[in-house]
N, CA, C, O and the ligand as a Tripos MOL2 file, in Angstrom:
@<TRIPOS>MOLECULE
protein
  265   263    67     0     0
PROTEIN
NO_CHARGES

@<TRIPOS>ATOM
      1 N          37.3120  -35.4650   15.4550 N.3       1 MET1
      2 CA         36.7800  -36.0500   14.0880 C.3       1 MET1
      3 C          38.0000  -35.9720   13.2030 C.2       1 MET1
      4 O          38.8220  -35.0600   13.2980 O.2       1 MET1
      5 N          38.0910  -37.0150   12.2960 N.am      2 GLU2
      6 CA         39.1280  -37.0790   11.3620 C.3       2 GLU2
      7 C          38.6450  -37.2650    9.9070 C.2       2 GLU2
      8 O          37.6250  -37.8980    9.6350 O.2       2 GLU2
      9 N          39.3870  -36.7130    9.0480 N.am      3 LEU3
     10 CA         39.1120  -36.8700    7.6110 C.3       3 LEU3
     11 C          40.0320  -37.9840    7.1070 C.2       3 LEU3
     12 O          41.2370  -37.9920    7.3570 O.2       3 LEU3
     13 N          39.4400  -38.8800    6.4200 N.am      4 THR4
     14 CA         40.4190  -39.9140    5.7450 C.3       4 THR4
     15 C          41.0650  -39.2750    4.5080 C.2       4 THR4
     16 O          40.5630  -38.3150    3.9240 O.2       4 THR4
     17 N          42.1570  -39.8420    4.1650 N.am      5 ASN5
     18 CA         42.8620  -39.3150    3.0760 C.3       5 ASN5
     19 C          42.0140  -39.2950    1.7390 C.2       5 ASN5
     20 O          42.0840  -38.3950    0.9020 O.2       5 ASN5
     21 N          41.2390  -40.3620    1.6610 N.am      6 ASP6
     22 CA         40.2730  -40.4710    0.5040 C.3       6 ASP6
     23 C          39.2090  -39.3830    0.4260 C.2       6 ASP6
     24 O          38.9220  -38.7780   -0.6070 O.2       6 ASP6
     25 N          38.6400  -39.1920    1.6460 N.am      7 ALA7
     26 CA         37.5960  -38.1250    1.7580 C.3       7 ALA7
     27 C          38.2060  -36.8300    1.3360 C.2       7 ALA7
     28 O          37.5920  -36.0860    0.5710 O.2       7 ALA7
     29 N          39.4880  -36.5010    1.8400 N.am      8 LYS8
     30 CA         40.1500  -35.3230    1.6290 C.3       8 LYS8
     31 C          40.4030  -35.0770    0.2250 C.2       8 LYS8
     32 O          40.1530  -33.9740   -0.2610 O.2       8 LYS8
     33 N          40.9390  -36.1360   -0.5380 N.am      9 GLN9
     34 CA         41.1520  -35.9940   -1.8800 C.3       9 GLN9
     35 C          39.9870  -35.7310   -2.7650 C.2       9 GLN9
     36 O          40.0630  -34.9960   -3.7510 O.2       9 GLN9
     37 N          38.7860  -36.4160   -2.3490 N.am     10 ARG10
     38 CA         37.5750  -36.2230   -2.9970 C.3      10 ARG10
     39 C          37.0740  -34.8460   -2.9080 C.2      10 ARG10
     40 O          36.6000  -34.2440   -3.8710 O.2      10 ARG10
     41 N          37.2040  -34.3120   -1.5970 N.am     11 TYR11
     42 CA         36.7540  -32.8980   -1.3440 C.3      11 TYR11
     43 C          37.5820  -31.9200   -2.1110 C.2      11 TYR11
     44 O          37.0410  -30.9200   -2.5830 O.2      11 TYR11
     45 N          38.9410  -32.1560   -2.2770 N.am     12 LEU12
     46 CA         39.7170  -31.1750   -2.9640 C.3      12 LEU12
     47 C          39.4210  -31.1760   -4.4590 C.2      12 LEU12
     48 O          39.4000  -30.1440   -5.1280 O.2      12 LEU12
     49 N          39.1950  -32.3930   -4.9400 N.am     13 LYS13
     50 CA         38.8710  -32.6380   -6.3380 C.3      13 LYS13
     51 C          37.6950  -31.9790   -6.6880 C.2      13 LYS13
     52 O          37.6120  -31.3840   -7.7630 O.2      13 LYS13
     53 N          36.7060  -32.0280   -5.8280 N.am     14 GLY14
     54 CA         35.4250  -31.4400   -6.0550 C.3      14 GLY14
     55 C          35.3640  -29.9310   -5.6230 C.2      14 GLY14
     56 O          34.2910  -29.3620   -5.4210 O.2      14 GLY14
     57 N          36.5130  -29.3590   -5.5020 N.am     15 ARG15
     58 CA         36.7100  -27.9140   -5.1160 C.3      15 ARG15
     59 C          35.8420  -27.5550   -3.8910 C.2      15 ARG15
     60 O          35.3220  -26.4430   -3.8070 O.2      15 ARG15
     61 N          35.7010  -28.4250   -3.0160 N.am     16 GLY16
     62 CA         35.0910  -28.1120   -1.6900 C.3      16 GLY16
     63 C          33.6010  -27.6770   -1.7660 C.2      16 GLY16
     64 O          33.1290  -26.8130   -1.0270 O.2      16 GLY16
     65 N          32.8870  -28.3550   -2.7340 N.am     17 THR17
     66 CA         31.5350  -27.9850   -2.8080 C.3      17 THR17
     67 C          30.5760  -29.0430   -2.0500 C.2      17 THR17
     68 O          29.3700  -28.8240   -1.9350 O.2      17 THR17
     69 N          31.1540  -30.1240   -1.5780 N.am     18 HIS18
     70 CA         30.3390  -31.1040   -0.8970 C.3      18 HIS18
     71 C          31.0200  -31.3980    0.5560 C.2      18 HIS18
     72 O          32.2380  -31.3820    0.7330 O.2      18 HIS18
     73 N          30.1740  -31.6350    1.4430 N.am     19 CYS19
     74 CA         30.7100  -31.9700    2.8130 C.3      19 CYS19
     75 C          31.6530  -33.1690    2.6600 C.2      19 CYS19
     76 O          31.2960  -34.1180    1.9620 O.2      19 CYS19
     77 N          32.8140  -33.1690    3.2660 N.am     20 PRO20
     78 CA         33.7970  -34.3000    3.0480 C.3      20 PRO20
     79 C          33.3550  -35.4060    4.0110 C.2      20 PRO20
     80 O          33.8930  -36.5090    3.9130 O.2      20 PRO20
     81 N          32.3790  -35.1780    4.9670 N.am     21 PHE21
     82 CA         32.0500  -36.3990    5.7970 C.3      21 PHE21
     83 C          30.9040  -37.0280    5.3250 C.2      21 PHE21
     84 O          30.8740  -38.2580    5.3480 O.2      21 PHE21
     85 N          29.8180  -36.3070    4.8410 N.am     22 CYS22
     86 CA         28.5620  -36.9740    4.4380 C.3      22 CYS22
     87 C          28.1720  -36.7270    2.8660 C.2      22 CYS22
     88 O          27.2030  -37.2590    2.3240 O.2      22 CYS22
     89 N          29.0140  -35.9050    2.2740 N.am     23 GLY23
     90 CA         28.6850  -35.7380    0.8810 C.3      23 GLY23
     91 C          27.6570  -34.6710    0.4620 C.2      23 GLY23
     92 O          27.4940  -34.3150   -0.7050 O.2      23 GLY23
     93 N          27.0040  -34.2130    1.4820 N.am     24 SER24
     94 CA         25.8550  -33.0590    1.2710 C.3      24 SER24
     95 C          26.5120  -31.8560    0.5960 C.2      24 SER24
     96 O          27.7030  -31.5710    0.7180 O.2      24 SER24
     97 N          25.6480  -31.2000   -0.1060 N.am     25 GLU25
     98 CA         25.9310  -29.8950   -0.5300 C.3      25 GLU25
     99 C          25.4910  -28.7080    0.2930 C.2      25 GLU25
    100 O          25.7000  -27.5490   -0.0650 O.2      25 GLU25
    101 N          24.9090  -29.0240    1.3440 N.am     26 GLN26
    102 CA         24.3880  -28.1190    2.3210 C.3      26 GLN26
    103 C          25.5150  -27.6860    3.3190 C.2      26 GLN26
    104 O          25.4560  -27.9340    4.5230 O.2      26 GLN26
    105 N          26.5090  -27.0400    2.7370 N.am     27 ILE27
    106 CA         27.4990  -26.5060    3.6070 C.3      27 ILE27
    107 C          27.6520  -25.0600    3.6800 C.2      27 ILE27
    108 O          27.3290  -24.3630    2.7180 O.2      27 ILE27
    109 N          28.1250  -24.5550    4.7610 N.am     28 GLU28
    110 CA         28.1510  -23.0620    4.8330 C.3      28 GLU28
    111 C          29.4150  -22.6530    5.3780 C.2      28 GLU28
    112 O          29.8520  -23.1790    6.4010 O.2      28 GLU28
    113 N          30.0600  -21.7050    4.7340 N.am     29 GLY29
    114 CA         31.3570  -21.1720    5.0370 C.3      29 GLY29
    115 C          31.1610  -20.0060    5.8840 C.2      29 GLY29
    116 O          30.1820  -19.2810    5.7070 O.2      29 GLY29
    117 N          32.0940  -19.7520    6.8690 N.am     30 SER30
    118 CA         31.9810  -18.4000    7.6770 C.3      30 SER30
    119 C          33.2030  -17.6610    7.1610 C.2      30 SER30
    120 O          33.7830  -17.9850    6.1250 O.2      30 SER30
    121 N          33.5420  -16.7030    7.9010 N.am     31 HIS31
    122 CA         34.5130  -15.5820    7.4960 C.3      31 HIS31
    123 C          35.9060  -16.2280    7.1550 C.2      31 HIS31
    124 O          36.3480  -17.2170    7.7380 O.2      31 HIS31
    125 N          36.5400  -15.5590    6.1520 N.am     32 VAL32
    126 CA         37.9020  -16.0630    5.8610 C.3      32 VAL32
    127 C          38.8330  -15.1880    6.5550 C.2      32 VAL32
    128 O          38.6350  -13.9750    6.6240 O.2      32 VAL32
    129 N          39.8790  -15.7830    7.0910 N.am     33 GLU33
    130 CA         40.9170  -15.0780    7.7740 C.3      33 GLU33
    131 C          42.1640  -15.2240    6.9840 C.2      33 GLU33
    132 O          42.6190  -16.3140    6.6360 O.2      33 GLU33
    133 N          42.7120  -14.0300    6.7110 N.am     34 VAL34
    134 CA         43.9200  -14.1450    5.8300 C.3      34 VAL34
    135 C          45.2100  -13.7590    6.7700 C.2      34 VAL34
    136 O          45.2160  -12.7870    7.5260 O.2      34 VAL34
    137 N          46.1850  -14.5760    6.6190 N.am     35 ASP35
    138 CA         47.4210  -14.3020    7.4910 C.3      35 ASP35
    139 C          48.6300  -14.7120    6.6760 C.2      35 ASP35
    140 O          48.7930  -15.9090    6.4350 O.2      35 ASP35
    141 N          49.4230  -13.8780    6.2680 N.am     36 GLY36
    142 CA         50.6950  -14.0910    5.5690 C.3      36 GLY36
    143 C          50.7180  -15.0260    4.4190 C.2      36 GLY36
    144 O          51.5080  -15.9680    4.3540 O.2      36 GLY36
    145 N          49.7880  -14.7320    3.4640 N.am     37 GLY37
    146 CA         49.7580  -15.5390    2.2020 C.3      37 GLY37
    147 C          48.9600  -16.7860    2.3840 C.2      37 GLY37
    148 O          48.9770  -17.6260    1.4840 O.2      37 GLY37
    149 N          48.2670  -16.9820    3.4610 N.am     38 ARG38
    150 CA         47.4770  -18.1480    3.7450 C.3      38 ARG38
    151 C          46.1880  -17.6930    4.3010 C.2      38 ARG38
    152 O          46.1290  -16.8260    5.1720 O.2      38 ARG38
    153 N          45.1110  -18.3050    3.7720 N.am     39 ALA39
    154 CA         43.7050  -17.9940    4.2920 C.3      39 ALA39
    155 C          43.0450  -19.1830    4.8450 C.2      39 ALA39
    156 O          43.2140  -20.2900    4.3340 O.2      39 ALA39
    157 N          42.3380  -19.0040    5.8150 N.am     40 VAL40
    158 CA         41.5530  -20.1020    6.5080 C.3      40 VAL40
    159 C          40.0550  -19.7880    6.6100 C.2      40 VAL40
    160 O          39.6510  -18.7540    7.1420 O.2      40 VAL40
    161 N          39.2180  -20.7520    6.0630 N.am     41 GLN41
    162 CA         37.7940  -20.4940    6.2220 C.3      41 GLN41
    163 C          37.1860  -21.7230    6.7800 C.2      41 GLN41
    164 O          37.2220  -22.8130    6.2090 O.2      41 GLN41
    165 N          36.5840  -21.4790    8.0050 N.am     42 PRO42
    166 CA         35.8700  -22.5430    8.7370 C.3      42 PRO42
    167 C          34.6620  -22.7390    7.9690 C.2      42 PRO42
    168 O          34.0610  -21.7620    7.5230 O.2      42 PRO42
    169 N          34.2240  -24.0120    7.7620 N.am     43 ILE43
    170 CA         33.0120  -24.4480    7.0200 C.3      43 ILE43
    171 C          32.3150  -25.4320    7.9720 C.2      43 ILE43
    172 O          32.9450  -26.1430    8.7540 O.2      43 ILE43
    173 N          31.0320  -25.4310    7.8650 N.am     44 GLY44
    174 CA         30.1960  -26.3260    8.6660 C.3      44 GLY44
    175 C          29.1120  -27.0390    7.7130 C.2      44 GLY44
    176 O          28.6150  -26.4660    6.7440 O.2      44 GLY44
    177 N          28.8250  -28.2680    8.0760 N.am     45 CYS45
    178 CA         27.8290  -28.9640    7.2180 C.3      45 CYS45
    179 C          26.4500  -28.8900    8.0070 C.2      45 CYS45
    180 O          26.3320  -29.1840    9.1970 O.2      45 CYS45
    181 N          25.4630  -28.4710    7.2070 N.am     46 LEU46
    182 CA         24.0970  -28.3380    7.8200 C.3      46 LEU46
    183 C          23.3620  -29.6330    8.0160 C.2      46 LEU46
    184 O          22.3500  -29.6930    8.7150 O.2      46 LEU46
    185 N          23.8840  -30.6850    7.3880 N.am     47 ILE47
    186 CA         23.2270  -31.9620    7.4670 C.3      47 ILE47
    187 C          23.7620  -32.9200    8.6230 C.2      47 ILE47
    188 O          23.0400  -33.5410    9.4040 O.2      47 ILE47
    189 N          25.1960  -32.9300    8.5950 N.am     48 CYS48
    190 CA         25.7640  -33.9150    9.6150 C.3      48 CYS48
    191 C          26.3290  -33.1040   10.7900 C.2      48 CYS48
    192 O          26.7070  -33.6420   11.8310 O.2      48 CYS48
    193 N          26.3680  -31.7540   10.5650 N.am     49 ASP49
    194 CA         26.8160  -30.9010   11.7280 C.3      49 ASP49
    195 C          28.3200  -30.8820   11.9330 C.2      49 ASP49
    196 O          28.7970  -30.2390   12.8690 O.2      49 ASP49
    197 N          29.0760  -31.5600   11.0990 N.am     50 LYS50
    198 CA         30.4840  -31.5880   11.1860 C.3      50 LYS50
    199 C          31.0770  -30.1970   10.7520 C.2      50 LYS50
    200 O          30.4640  -29.4050   10.0370 O.2      50 LYS50
    201 N          32.2690  -29.9960   11.2330 N.am     51 GLU51
    202 CA         33.0490  -28.7260   10.8590 C.3      51 GLU51
    203 C          34.4540  -28.9890   10.4500 C.2      51 GLU51
    204 O          35.0810  -29.9390   10.9190 O.2      51 GLU51
    205 N          34.9520  -28.1690    9.5920 N.am     52 TRP52
    206 CA         36.2510  -28.3200    9.0080 C.3      52 TRP52
    207 C          36.7920  -26.9340    8.6210 C.2      52 TRP52
    208 O          36.0820  -25.9410    8.7840 O.2      52 TRP52
    209 N          37.9820  -26.8470    8.1330 N.am     53 SER53
    210 CA         38.5000  -25.5850    7.5910 C.3      53 SER53
    211 C          39.1290  -25.8030    6.2050 C.2      53 SER53
    212 O          39.9040  -26.7300    5.9670 O.2      53 SER53
    213 N          38.7520  -24.9090    5.3370 N.am     54 ASP54
    214 CA         39.3790  -24.8540    3.9390 C.3      54 ASP54
    215 C          40.6690  -24.0130    4.1470 C.2      54 ASP54
    216 O          40.6280  -22.9860    4.8250 O.2      54 ASP54
    217 N          41.7600  -24.4280    3.5920 N.am     55 ILE55
    218 CA         42.9700  -23.6530    3.6760 C.3      55 ILE55
    219 C          43.3480  -23.2110    2.2460 C.2      55 ILE55
    220 O          43.4520  -24.0450    1.3460 O.2      55 ILE55
    221 N          43.5600  -21.8520    2.0380 N.am     56 TYR56
    222 CA         43.9620  -21.3740    0.7870 C.3      56 TYR56
    223 C          45.3310  -20.6910    0.8660 C.2      56 TYR56
    224 O          45.7130  -20.0560    1.8490 O.2      56 TYR56
    225 N          46.0010  -20.8690   -0.2060 N.am     57 THR57
    226 CA         47.3230  -20.2440   -0.2350 C.3      57 THR57
    227 C          47.4100  -19.1890   -1.4460 C.2      57 THR57
    228 O          46.7740  -19.3490   -2.4880 O.2      57 THR57
    229 N          48.2020  -18.1660   -1.2240 N.am     58 LEU58
    230 CA         48.3130  -17.1200   -2.2830 C.3      58 LEU58
    231 C          48.9940  -17.7990   -3.5550 C.2      58 LEU58
    232 O          50.0160  -18.4790   -3.4620 O.2      58 LEU58
    233 N          48.3580  -17.5600   -4.6980 N.am     59 ASP59
    234 CA         49.0280  -18.1390   -5.8230 C.3      59 ASP59
    235 C          49.0940  -17.2280   -7.0250 C.2      59 ASP59
    236 O          49.5360  -17.6700   -8.0850 O.2      59 ASP59
    237 N          48.6470  -15.8850   -6.9120 N.am     60 ASP60
    238 CA         48.7710  -15.0990   -7.9920 C.3      60 ASP60
    239 C          48.5890  -13.6150   -7.4620 C.2      60 ASP60
    240 O          48.1520  -13.3530   -6.3410 O.2      60 ASP60
    241 N          48.9650  -12.7070   -8.3760 N.am     61 VAL61
    242 CA         48.7420  -11.3810   -7.9910 C.3      61 VAL61
    243 C          48.4670  -10.5210   -9.2610 C.2      61 VAL61
    244 O          49.0530  -10.7410  -10.3210 O.2      61 VAL61
    245 N          47.6060   -9.5940   -9.1110 N.am     62 VAL62
    246 CA         47.3220   -8.7120  -10.3640 C.3      62 VAL62
    247 C          47.2690   -7.2460   -9.8990 C.2      62 VAL62
    248 O          47.0260   -6.9490   -8.7290 O.2      62 VAL62
    249 N          47.5080   -6.3360  -10.8720 N.am     63 ALA63
    250 CA         47.4810   -4.9310  -10.5090 C.3      63 ALA63
    251 C          46.1340   -4.4450  -10.3320 C.2      63 ALA63
    252 O          45.2650   -5.0900  -10.9190 O.2      63 ALA63
    253 N          45.7690   -3.4400   -9.6430 N.am     64 GLY64
    254 CA         44.4980   -2.8450   -9.6820 C.3      64 GLY64
    255 C          43.4990   -3.7280   -8.8000 C.2      64 GLY64
    256 O          43.9090   -4.3120   -7.7970 O.2      64 GLY64
    257 N          42.2250   -3.7940   -9.2030 N.am     65 GLU65
    258 CA         41.2840   -4.5170   -8.3280 C.3      65 GLU65
    259 C          40.9880   -5.8830   -9.0510 C.2      65 GLU65
    260 O          39.9800   -6.5240   -8.7520 O.2      65 GLU65
    261 N          41.8610   -6.3150   -9.9880 N.am     66 GLY66
    262 CA         41.5460   -7.6110  -10.5360 C.3      66 GLY66
    263 C          40.4560   -7.6350  -11.4410 C.2      66 GLY66
    264 O          40.1090   -8.6940  -11.9620 O.2      66 GLY66
    265 ZN         27.9190  -33.3830    6.2320 Zn       67 ZN67
@<TRIPOS>BOND
     1     1     2 1
     2     2     3 1
     3     3     4 2
     4     3     5 am
     5     5     6 1
     6     6     7 1
     7     7     8 2
     8     7     9 am
     9     9    10 1
    10    10    11 1
    11    11    12 2
    12    11    13 am
    13    13    14 1
    14    14    15 1
    15    15    16 2
    16    15    17 am
    17    17    18 1
    18    18    19 1
    19    19    20 2
    20    19    21 am
    21    21    22 1
    22    22    23 1
    23    23    24 2
    24    23    25 am
    25    25    26 1
    26    26    27 1
    27    27    28 2
    28    27    29 am
    29    29    30 1
    30    30    31 1
    31    31    32 2
    32    31    33 am
    33    33    34 1
    34    34    35 1
    35    35    36 2
    36    35    37 am
    37    37    38 1
    38    38    39 1
    39    39    40 2
    40    39    41 am
    41    41    42 1
    42    42    43 1
    43    43    44 2
    44    43    45 am
    45    45    46 1
    46    46    47 1
    47    47    48 2
    48    47    49 am
    49    49    50 1
    50    50    51 1
    51    51    52 2
    52    51    53 am
    53    53    54 1
    54    54    55 1
    55    55    56 2
    56    55    57 am
    57    57    58 1
    58    58    59 1
    59    59    60 2
    60    59    61 am
    61    61    62 1
    62    62    63 1
    63    63    64 2
    64    63    65 am
    65    65    66 1
    66    66    67 1
    67    67    68 2
    68    67    69 am
    69    69    70 1
    70    70    71 1
    71    71    72 2
    72    71    73 am
    73    73    74 1
    74    74    75 1
    75    75    76 2
    76    75    77 am
    77    77    78 1
    78    78    79 1
    79    79    80 2
    80    79    81 am
    81    81    82 1
    82    82    83 1
    83    83    84 2
    84    83    85 am
    85    85    86 1
    86    86    87 1
    87    87    88 2
    88    87    89 am
    89    89    90 1
    90    90    91 1
    91    91    92 2
    92    91    93 am
    93    93    94 1
    94    94    95 1
    95    95    96 2
    96    95    97 am
    97    97    98 1
    98    98    99 1
    99    99   100 2
   100    99   101 am
   101   101   102 1
   102   102   103 1
   103   103   104 2
   104   103   105 am
   105   105   106 1
   106   106   107 1
   107   107   108 2
   108   107   109 am
   109   109   110 1
   110   110   111 1
   111   111   112 2
   112   111   113 am
   113   113   114 1
   114   114   115 1
   115   115   116 2
   116   115   117 am
   117   117   118 1
   118   118   119 1
   119   119   120 2
   120   119   121 am
   121   121   122 1
   122   122   123 1
   123   123   124 2
   124   123   125 am
   125   125   126 1
   126   126   127 1
   127   127   128 2
   128   127   129 am
   129   129   130 1
   130   130   131 1
   131   131   132 2
   132   131   133 am
   133   133   134 1
   134   134   135 1
   135   135   136 2
   136   135   137 am
   137   137   138 1
   138   138   139 1
   139   139   140 2
   140   139   141 am
   141   141   142 1
   142   142   143 1
   143   143   144 2
   144   143   145 am
   145   145   146 1
   146   146   147 1
   147   147   148 2
   148   147   149 am
   149   149   150 1
   150   150   151 1
   151   151   152 2
   152   151   153 am
   153   153   154 1
   154   154   155 1
   155   155   156 2
   156   155   157 am
   157   157   158 1
   158   158   159 1
   159   159   160 2
   160   159   161 am
   161   161   162 1
   162   162   163 1
   163   163   164 2
   164   163   165 am
   165   165   166 1
   166   166   167 1
   167   167   168 2
   168   167   169 am
   169   169   170 1
   170   170   171 1
   171   171   172 2
   172   171   173 am
   173   173   174 1
   174   174   175 1
   175   175   176 2
   176   175   177 am
   177   177   178 1
   178   178   179 1
   179   179   180 2
   180   179   181 am
   181   181   182 1
   182   182   183 1
   183   183   184 2
   184   183   185 am
   185   185   186 1
   186   186   187 1
   187   187   188 2
   188   187   189 am
   189   189   190 1
   190   190   191 1
   191   191   192 2
   192   191   193 am
   193   193   194 1
   194   194   195 1
   195   195   196 2
   196   195   197 am
   197   197   198 1
   198   198   199 1
   199   199   200 2
   200   199   201 am
   201   201   202 1
   202   202   203 1
   203   203   204 2
   204   203   205 am
   205   205   206 1
   206   206   207 1
   207   207   208 2
   208   207   209 am
   209   209   210 1
   210   210   211 1
   211   211   212 2
   212   211   213 am
   213   213   214 1
   214   214   215 1
   215   215   216 2
   216   215   217 am
   217   217   218 1
   218   218   219 1
   219   219   220 2
   220   219   221 am
   221   221   222 1
   222   222   223 1
   223   223   224 2
   224   223   225 am
   225   225   226 1
   226   226   227 1
   227   227   228 2
   228   227   229 am
   229   229   230 1
   230   230   231 1
   231   231   232 2
   232   231   233 am
   233   233   234 1
   234   234   235 1
   235   235   236 2
   236   235   237 am
   237   237   238 1
   238   238   239 1
   239   239   240 2
   240   239   241 am
   241   241   242 1
   242   242   243 1
   243   243   244 2
   244   243   245 am
   245   245   246 1
   246   246   247 1
   247   247   248 2
   248   247   249 am
   249   249   250 1
   250   250   251 1
   251   251   252 2
   252   251   253 am
   253   253   254 1
   254   254   255 1
   255   255   256 2
   256   255   257 am
   257   257   258 1
   258   258   259 1
   259   259   260 2
   260   259   261 am
   261   261   262 1
   262   262   263 1
   263   263   264 2
@<TRIPOS>SUBSTRUCTURE
     1 MET1         2 RESIDUE 1 A MET
     2 GLU2         6 RESIDUE 1 A GLU
     3 LEU3        10 RESIDUE 1 A LEU
     4 THR4        14 RESIDUE 1 A THR
     5 ASN5        18 RESIDUE 1 A ASN
     6 ASP6        22 RESIDUE 1 A ASP
     7 ALA7        26 RESIDUE 1 A ALA
     8 LYS8        30 RESIDUE 1 A LYS
     9 GLN9        34 RESIDUE 1 A GLN
    10 ARG10       38 RESIDUE 1 A ARG
    11 TYR11       42 RESIDUE 1 A TYR
    12 LEU12       46 RESIDUE 1 A LEU
    13 LYS13       50 RESIDUE 1 A LYS
    14 GLY14       54 RESIDUE 1 A GLY
    15 ARG15       58 RESIDUE 1 A ARG
    16 GLY16       62 RESIDUE 1 A GLY
    17 THR17       66 RESIDUE 1 A THR
    18 HIS18       70 RESIDUE 1 A HIS
    19 CYS19       74 RESIDUE 1 A CYS
    20 PRO20       78 RESIDUE 1 A PRO
    21 PHE21       82 RESIDUE 1 A PHE
    22 CYS22       86 RESIDUE 1 A CYS
    23 GLY23       90 RESIDUE 1 A GLY
    24 SER24       94 RESIDUE 1 A SER
    25 GLU25       98 RESIDUE 1 A GLU
    26 GLN26      102 RESIDUE 1 A GLN
    27 ILE27      106 RESIDUE 1 A ILE
    28 GLU28      110 RESIDUE 1 A GLU
    29 GLY29      114 RESIDUE 1 A GLY
    30 SER30      118 RESIDUE 1 A SER
    31 HIS31      122 RESIDUE 1 A HIS
    32 VAL32      126 RESIDUE 1 A VAL
    33 GLU33      130 RESIDUE 1 A GLU
    34 VAL34      134 RESIDUE 1 A VAL
    35 ASP35      138 RESIDUE 1 A ASP
    36 GLY36      142 RESIDUE 1 A GLY
    37 GLY37      146 RESIDUE 1 A GLY
    38 ARG38      150 RESIDUE 1 A ARG
    39 ALA39      154 RESIDUE 1 A ALA
    40 VAL40      158 RESIDUE 1 A VAL
    41 GLN41      162 RESIDUE 1 A GLN
    42 PRO42      166 RESIDUE 1 A PRO
    43 ILE43      170 RESIDUE 1 A ILE
    44 GLY44      174 RESIDUE 1 A GLY
    45 CYS45      178 RESIDUE 1 A CYS
    46 LEU46      182 RESIDUE 1 A LEU
    47 ILE47      186 RESIDUE 1 A ILE
    48 CYS48      190 RESIDUE 1 A CYS
    49 ASP49      194 RESIDUE 1 A ASP
    50 LYS50      198 RESIDUE 1 A LYS
    51 GLU51      202 RESIDUE 1 A GLU
    52 TRP52      206 RESIDUE 1 A TRP
    53 SER53      210 RESIDUE 1 A SER
    54 ASP54      214 RESIDUE 1 A ASP
    55 ILE55      218 RESIDUE 1 A ILE
    56 TYR56      222 RESIDUE 1 A TYR
    57 THR57      226 RESIDUE 1 A THR
    58 LEU58      230 RESIDUE 1 A LEU
    59 ASP59      234 RESIDUE 1 A ASP
    60 ASP60      238 RESIDUE 1 A ASP
    61 VAL61      242 RESIDUE 1 A VAL
    62 VAL62      246 RESIDUE 1 A VAL
    63 ALA63      250 RESIDUE 1 A ALA
    64 GLY64      254 RESIDUE 1 A GLY
    65 GLU65      258 RESIDUE 1 A GLU
    66 GLY66      262 RESIDUE 1 A GLY
    67 ZN67       265 GROUP 0 **** ****
């Protein structure tokens, strides 16, 4: 399955709250895996059953527990 560039931009703009394939809010993320300043979270849509991964990058640091 592929994400069109439009769908991708919409998804990122909406901060990942809607399925990039069908637009549903019924999405569910699983465990986040962190690796060298990059984190990956697999997400699935409960409506259209598609899967994708959100990619996060390290962009800040604070002392203590934040
Ligand atoms: Zn969907």
